[in-house]
C-alpha positions in Angstrom: 246.2 118.4 53.7 247.3 121.8 52.2 250.9 122.8 52.1 252.5 124.4 55.1 251.5 128.0 55.5 254.4 130.4 54.8 255.4 133.1 57.3 252.4 135.4 57.7 251.1 138.4 59.6 250.6 136.1 62.5 254.4 135.3 62.8 256.8 137.4 64.8 260.6 136.8 65.2 262.0 138.0 68.5 264.8 140.4 68.4 268.1 139.0 69.6 268.4 141.7 72.3 265.0 140.8 73.7 266.0 137.1 73.8 269.2 137.9 75.7 267.1 140.0 78.1 264.7 137.1 78.7 267.5 134.6 79.2 268.5 136.5 82.4 265.3 135.4 84.1 265.2 131.9 85.6 262.8 130.7 88.3 262.0 127.1 89.4 258.8 125.8 87.9 257.2 125.5 91.3 257.7 129.3 91.8 256.5 130.1 88.3 253.1 128.6 89.1 252.6 131.3 91.8 250.6 134.4 90.9 253.0 136.5 93.0 256.0 135.2 91.0 254.2 135.9 87.8 253.3 139.4 88.9 256.9 140.0 89.9 258.0 138.7 86.5 255.7 141.0 84.7 257.1 144.0 86.6 260.6 143.0 85.6 260.0 142.3 81.9 258.0 145.5 81.5 261.2 147.4 82.2 262.3 146.4 78.7 261.6 149.4 76.4 259.9 147.1 73.7 257.8 145.0 76.0 254.6 147.1 76.0 254.8 147.3 72.2 255.2 143.5 72.0 252.2 143.1 74.4 249.9 145.2 72.2 251.2 143.4 69.0 250.5 139.9 70.4 247.0 140.7 71.7 246.2 142.4 68.4 247.2 139.4 66.5 245.2 137.0 68.7 242.1 139.2 68.1 242.8 139.4 64.4 244.1 135.9 63.6 243.2 133.8 66.6 246.8 132.9 67.0 250.4 134.1 66.8 253.7 132.2 66.4 256.7 133.7 68.2 260.0 132.6 66.7 263.4 132.5 68.2 262.1 131.8 71.7 264.6 130.3 74.2 262.3 127.3 74.8 264.7 125.5 77.2 264.2 128.4 79.6 260.8 127.9 81.3 260.8 131.4 82.8 261.3 133.0 79.4 258.4 130.9 78.0 256.1 131.9 80.9 257.1 135.6 80.4 256.1 135.4 76.8 252.8 133.7 77.7 252.1 136.6 80.0 251.8 138.7 76.9 248.5 137.0 76.3 247.3 135.6 79.6 248.3 134.2 83.0 249.5 130.6 82.8 247.8 128.5 85.5 249.0 125.2 87.0 247.1 121.9 86.8 246.8 119.5 89.6 248.6 116.2 89.3 249.2 113.4 91.8 252.5 115.0 92.6 251.2 118.5 93.0 250.6 121.4 90.7 252.4 121.7 87.4 252.5 124.5 84.8 254.1 122.5 81.9 252.9 119.3 80.3 254.7 117.3 77.6 253.2 116.7 74.1 255.1 113.9 72.5 254.6 110.3 71.4 256.5 108.8 74.4 254.9 108.4 77.7 256.4 110.6 80.5 255.2 111.3 84.0 253.7 114.6 82.8 252.5 113.8 79.3 249.5 115.7 78.0 249.6 113.5 74.9 251.2 110.1 74.4 250.2 109.3 70.9 251.6 110.1 67.4 248.1 109.8 65.9 246.4 112.6 64.1 244.4 114.9 66.4 241.3 116.3 64.8 240.5 120.0 65.1 239.1 120.7 68.6 238.7 123.0 71.5 240.8 122.3 74.6 238.8 121.9 77.9 235.7 121.9 75.8 233.5 120.3 78.5 234.5 122.9 81.1 231.9 125.6 81.9 234.4 128.2 80.8 237.2 126.7 78.5 240.8 127.9 78.9 241.2 131.1 76.9 244.8 130.9 75.7 246.9 127.9 75.0 250.6 127.9 74.5 252.7 125.3 72.8 256.5 125.7 72.9 258.4 123.6 70.4 261.6 122.0 71.8 262.0 119.5 69.0 260.3 119.4 65.6 259.4 116.2 63.8 262.2 115.4 61.4 259.8 114.0 58.8 256.7 115.4 57.2 254.4 114.8 60.2 253.3 116.7 63.3 252.0 119.8 61.5 249.9 122.1 63.6 246.4 122.8 62.1 244.2 125.8 62.9 240.7 126.8 61.9 239.1 130.0 63.0 235.5 130.2 64.2 234.8 133.2 62.0 235.6 131.1 58.8 233.2 128.3 60.1 230.4 130.8 60.7 230.9 132.5 57.4 230.7 129.2 55.5 227.6 128.2 57.4 226.0 131.5 56.4 227.2 131.1 52.8 225.3 127.8 52.7 222.1 129.5 53.8 222.7 130.2 57.5 219.6 128.3 58.6 221.7 126.3 61.2 223.4 129.2 62.9 220.6 130.0 65.3 220.3 126.4 66.4 224.1 126.2 67.0 223.9 129.2 69.2 221.2 127.5 71.3 222.0 125.3 74.4 220.8 122.2 72.6 224.1 120.3 72.7 226.1 118.3 75.1 229.9 117.8 75.3 231.0 114.8 77.3 233.9 115.3 79.7 235.8 112.7 81.8 233.4 113.2 84.7 230.2 114.7 83.4 228.6 116.3 80.3 228.0 120.0 79.8 224.9 121.4 78.0 226.1 124.3 75.9 225.8 126.2 72.6 228.5 125.4 70.0 228.8 128.9 68.5 228.6 132.3 70.2 230.1 135.7 70.1 232.2 137.3 72.9 233.9 140.7 72.9 233.0 141.1 69.2 234.7 137.8 68.2 233.2 134.6 66.8 233.7 131.7 69.2 233.3 128.0 69.0 233.3 125.0 71.4 234.0 121.7 69.6 235.0 118.1 70.2 233.9 115.9 67.4 234.2 112.7 69.4 232.3 114.1 72.4 229.5 116.3 71.2 225.9 115.2 70.8 222.4 116.7 70.9 221.6 116.9 74.6 219.0 114.2 75.5 217.0 116.7 77.5 216.3 119.0 74.5 212.6 119.3 73.8 211.4 116.7 71.2 210.3 119.5 68.8 213.8 120.9 68.6 215.8 117.6 68.3 215.6 117.3 64.6 216.7 120.9 64.1 219.5 120.4 66.5 220.7 117.2 64.8 220.6 118.8 61.4 222.6 121.8 62.7 225.2 119.5 64.3 225.6 117.5 61.1 226.0 120.8 59.1 228.7 122.1 61.5 230.6 118.8 61.4 230.5 118.9 57.5 231.7 122.5 57.4 234.6 121.9 59.8 235.7 118.8 57.7 235.4 120.7 54.4 237.4 123.8 55.2 241.2 123.8 54.7 243.0 124.7 58.0 245.9 127.0 58.3 249.0 124.8 58.7 252.3 125.4 60.5 255.4 123.3 60.8 256.6 124.4 64.2 260.3 124.5 64.5 262.5 124.4 67.6 262.2 127.9 69.2 258.6 128.5 68.1 256.0 129.4 70.6 252.4 129.0 69.3 249.9 131.1 71.3 246.3 130.5 70.3 242.9 131.8 71.4 241.1 128.6 72.4 237.7 130.3 72.2 238.1 131.6 68.6 240.1 129.0 66.8 240.2 125.2 66.7 243.5 123.4 66.7 244.8 119.9 65.8 247.8 118.2 64.3 248.7 115.7 61.6 250.1 112.3 62.6 253.8 111.6 62.9 256.0 108.5 63.3 255.6 106.9 66.8 259.4 106.9 67.1 259.7 110.6 66.4 261.4 112.8 68.9 258.9 115.6 68.3 258.5 117.4 71.6 256.3 120.3 72.6 255.5 121.7 76.0 252.0 123.0 76.7 250.6 125.6 79.1 247.1 126.8 79.7 245.8 130.2 80.5 242.2 130.4 81.8 240.1 133.6 81.1 241.1 136.7 83.1 
């Protein structure tokens, strides 16, 4: 695993005046899930003279880097976190047995609304990979960093993966752009290509533990598909990811179509605590 990536062009520290402005907004989470509340929140935050500039900056960084880390975020204020997510997309709730929720916990300890309850390493992957249209933007707000050396966020852009495949000859790219593969979900499997381009950007759909050659692929194509899948797996494992050590107050926004994400393992007793939101395509 490479050393933690230093602050880069994909890192932005919020101005103290903007943080103070955001701290004035507080809504209950049940209201924040409403599109009407989010629309009202957008109207209010856009009154800030720097908001439109920030919006353009964040979207430009997502297009250029596939992610952006906002620093100095008041992460204990759910309304402020949602407002900053609105720079990139519209956070959408997920259905739970207790109703709809916007925020889910990412930590080693089980809670009623945990998205993750393990401290194990998570391999690079696409979230909601088995959905017909995966979520476009994911947000991870860091409330508590791991005090040790673990829990590093890892990122790998689809453009780097495609470039490496082409550098090795490129013979597998066409196969990976074909609907010869299947990604297994909790209910069913989706037949899909693994690489494609959208809005001029290289995109990828990947879950190493769930992807196979679809059994309905024509026999003449199965060997080509299997070789392409093996090549893609090898390239993803060989490339060094961008690595961040998220600190309290960091908000990682990532384009789930153009970048894979994962994390290194950390101690099961660690207090590392992130909150996750999802933003489907708009």
